[in-house]
C-alpha positions as a Markdown table, in Angstrom:
| # | Residue | x | y | z |
|---|---|---|---|---|
| 1 | Unk | 130.7 | 70.9 | 119.4 |
| 2 | Unk | 131.9 | 74.5 | 118.9 |
| 3 | Unk | 130.0 | 77.4 | 120.5 |
| 4 | Unk | 130.4 | 81.0 | 119.2 |
| 5 | Unk | 128.9 | 84.2 | 120.6 |
| 6 | Unk | 128.6 | 87.6 | 119.2 |
| 7 | Unk | 127.0 | 91.0 | 119.8 |
| 8 | Unk | 125.5 | 91.9 | 116.5 |
| 9 | Unk | 124.2 | 90.5 | 113.2 |
| 10 | Unk | 123.2 | 92.4 | 110.1 |
| 11 | Unk | 120.4 | 91.1 | 107.8 |
| 12 | Unk | 120.2 | 92.0 | 104.2 |
| 13 | Unk | 117.7 | 91.6 | 101.4 |
| 14 | Unk | 118.4 | 92.7 | 97.8 |
| 15 | Unk | 121.7 | 94.2 | 98.9 |
| 16 | Unk | 120.4 | 96.5 | 101.6 |
| 17 | Unk | 120.2 | 96.1 | 105.3 |
| 18 | Unk | 116.6 | 95.5 | 106.4 |
| 19 | Unk | 117.1 | 94.1 | 110.0 |
| 20 | Unk | 119.6 | 93.0 | 112.6 |
| 21 | Unk | 120.0 | 90.8 | 115.6 |
| 22 | Unk | 121.5 | 91.3 | 119.0 |
| 23 | Unk | 123.4 | 88.9 | 121.3 |
| 24 | Unk | 123.6 | 85.8 | 119.0 |
| 25 | Unk | 124.9 | 82.3 | 119.8 |
| 26 | Unk | 125.9 | 79.7 | 117.3 |
| 27 | Unk | 126.3 | 76.0 | 118.2 |
| 28 | Unk | 128.1 | 74.2 | 115.5 |
| 29 | Unk | 128.3 | 70.4 | 115.2 |
| 30 | Unk | 130.5 | 68.7 | 112.6 |
| 31 | Unk | 128.7 | 65.7 | 111.1 |
| 32 | Unk | 130.6 | 63.2 | 109.0 |
| 33 | Unk | 129.5 | 61.2 | 106.0 |
| 34 | Unk | 131.3 | 59.0 | 103.6 |
| 35 | Unk | 131.5 | 60.1 | 99.9 |
| 36 | Unk | 133.4 | 58.0 | 97.4 |
| 37 | Unk | 135.1 | 56.2 | 100.3 |
| 38 | Unk | 136.3 | 59.4 | 101.9 |
| 39 | Unk | 135.1 | 60.9 | 105.1 |
| 40 | Unk | 133.6 | 64.3 | 104.6 |
| 41 | Unk | 132.6 | 66.7 | 107.4 |
| 42 | Unk | 129.8 | 69.2 | 107.1 |
| 43 | Unk | 128.9 | 71.8 | 109.8 |
| 44 | Unk | 125.4 | 71.9 | 111.2 |
| 45 | Unk | 124.6 | 75.3 | 112.8 |
| 46 | Unk | 121.9 | 76.2 | 115.3 |
| 47 | Unk | 121.8 | 80.0 | 115.9 |
| 48 | Unk | 119.7 | 81.9 | 118.4 |
| 49 | Unk | 119.5 | 85.6 | 119.2 |
| 50 | Unk | 118.0 | 87.4 | 122.2 |
| 51 | Unk | 116.5 | 90.4 | 120.4 |
| 52 | Unk | 116.2 | 92.0 | 116.9 |
| 53 | Unk | 115.3 | 95.2 | 115.1 |
| 54 | Unk | 113.7 | 96.0 | 111.7 |
| 55 | Unk | 114.7 | 98.9 | 109.6 |
| 56 | Unk | 111.9 | 98.3 | 107.1 |
| 57 | Unk | 109.0 | 95.8 | 106.8 |
| 58 | Unk | 110.1 | 92.4 | 105.6 |
| 59 | Unk | 107.9 | 90.2 | 103.5 |
| 60 | Unk | 110.2 | 87.3 | 103.0 |
| 61 | Unk | 112.0 | 85.4 | 105.7 |
| 62 | Unk | 115.3 | 84.6 | 103.9 |
| 63 | Unk | 118.2 | 87.0 | 104.5 |
| 64 | Unk | 121.9 | 87.2 | 103.8 |
| 65 | Unk | 123.4 | 87.5 | 107.3 |
| 66 | Unk | 126.7 | 88.7 | 108.7 |
| 67 | Unk | 127.5 | 87.8 | 112.3 |
| 68 | Unk | 129.9 | 90.0 | 114.3 |
| 69 | Unk | 131.8 | 89.9 | 117.5 |
| 70 | Unk | 133.3 | 93.0 | 119.3 |
| 71 | Unk | 137.0 | 92.5 | 119.8 |
| 72 | Unk | 139.2 | 95.3 | 121.1 |
| 73 | Unk | 136.5 | 97.9 | 120.3 |
| 74 | Unk | 136.2 | 96.6 | 116.6 |
| 75 | Unk | 133.4 | 94.7 | 114.9 |
| 76 | Unk | 135.0 | 91.5 | 113.5 |
| 77 | Unk | 133.1 | 89.4 | 111.0 |
| 78 | Unk | 132.8 | 85.9 | 112.3 |
| 79 | Unk | 130.5 | 84.2 | 109.9 |
| 80 | Unk | 128.2 | 85.0 | 107.0 |
| 81 | Unk | 125.6 | 83.1 | 104.9 |
| 82 | Unk | 122.0 | 82.7 | 103.9 |
| 83 | Unk | 119.5 | 82.2 | 106.8 |
| 84 | Unk | 115.8 | 82.0 | 107.4 |
| 85 | Unk | 114.1 | 83.8 | 110.3 |
| 86 | Unk | 110.5 | 84.0 | 111.2 |
| 87 | Unk | 110.2 | 87.2 | 113.3 |
| 88 | Unk | 107.3 | 87.3 | 115.8 |
| 89 | Unk | 106.6 | 91.0 | 115.0 |
| 90 | Unk | 107.3 | 92.3 | 111.5 |
| 91 | Unk | 105.4 | 95.6 | 111.9 |
| 92 | Unk | 107.4 | 97.4 | 114.5 |
| 93 | Unk | 110.3 | 99.4 | 113.0 |
| 94 | Unk | 113.4 | 101.2 | 114.3 |
| 95 | Unk | 113.5 | 99.9 | 117.8 |
| 96 | Unk | 114.9 | 96.9 | 119.7 |
| 97 | Unk | 112.4 | 94.1 | 120.0 |
| 98 | Unk | 113.1 | 91.9 | 123.0 |
| 99 | Unk | 112.0 | 88.5 | 121.7 |
| 100 | Unk | 114.2 | 85.4 | 121.3 |
| 101 | Unk | 114.5 | 84.2 | 117.7 |
| 102 | Unk | 115.8 | 81.1 | 116.0 |
| 103 | Unk | 117.9 | 81.4 | 112.9 |
| 104 | Unk | 117.9 | 78.6 | 110.4 |
| 105 | Unk | 121.1 | 78.2 | 108.4 |
| 106 | Unk | 120.2 | 77.9 | 104.7 |
| 107 | Unk | 123.7 | 77.8 | 103.1 |
| 108 | Unk | 127.2 | 79.0 | 103.6 |
| 109 | Unk | 128.4 | 82.1 | 101.8 |
| 110 | Unk | 131.5 | 82.3 | 99.6 |
| 111 | Unk | 133.5 | 84.0 | 102.4 |
């Protein structure tokens, strides 16, 4: 199992940032299957965050997400892809909401 941690995640819908997450953790497990006699590995990701913010109201729970770590005072893109998130509060905007959330990985991006 591989564990990654980061400080910030940006969430986009229709090409614009609508939300973000703070203090995320990603637990990645490689599962293997056999396809045409060859072993193939696929990552299964479980991501959580300690808090979030909304820039504008969100109606759908599917986002393009970018996950960042701070290294030497720079934001470094660690992972990106399509995720699903059910926020506990979708009405409060422009402030940090201290509520843990679970991020469901929908698919990998082309990065």
